[in-house]
C-alpha positions, 0 to 999 in steps of 0.5 A: 483526531488522536495521535498515533503512537510509535507502534502505529506509526511503524505499521503505517510507514510499513504499509506504505513501503508494501504498496510501493513495493507491490506497485514497482514490482509491476515495472510501472512508475505511479503514473502508468500504474494509477492510469491503467487501475483508474487511480489518480496518481497523487492518491497513489503517491499519498498511499505510498508515503504513508497517508490515507490508505484505509484496510478497504483500500489496502483490499482493492488494491490486493485485488488489483494485485492478484493477492489476498489480504493475508498475503499482503500482511504475510509480507517479510516486512511485517514480520511474516513468512 
């Protein structure tokens, strides 16, 4: 597997932070959110720490958060609105 460069690592960290922020906006801890959305808490933790979140994962999470992929990436954390 190729090494990620600085740009990739920064994007990975921003995606993880965005997932965590969205989950925190629900007011739920990881375990409660994971249970209510039929996810494994450890998997959610991995996504929130920058490991394993694919574009497909992000898309499914967006559906659960009630936002679009565009809204996910339009967040100021990515330099959006």
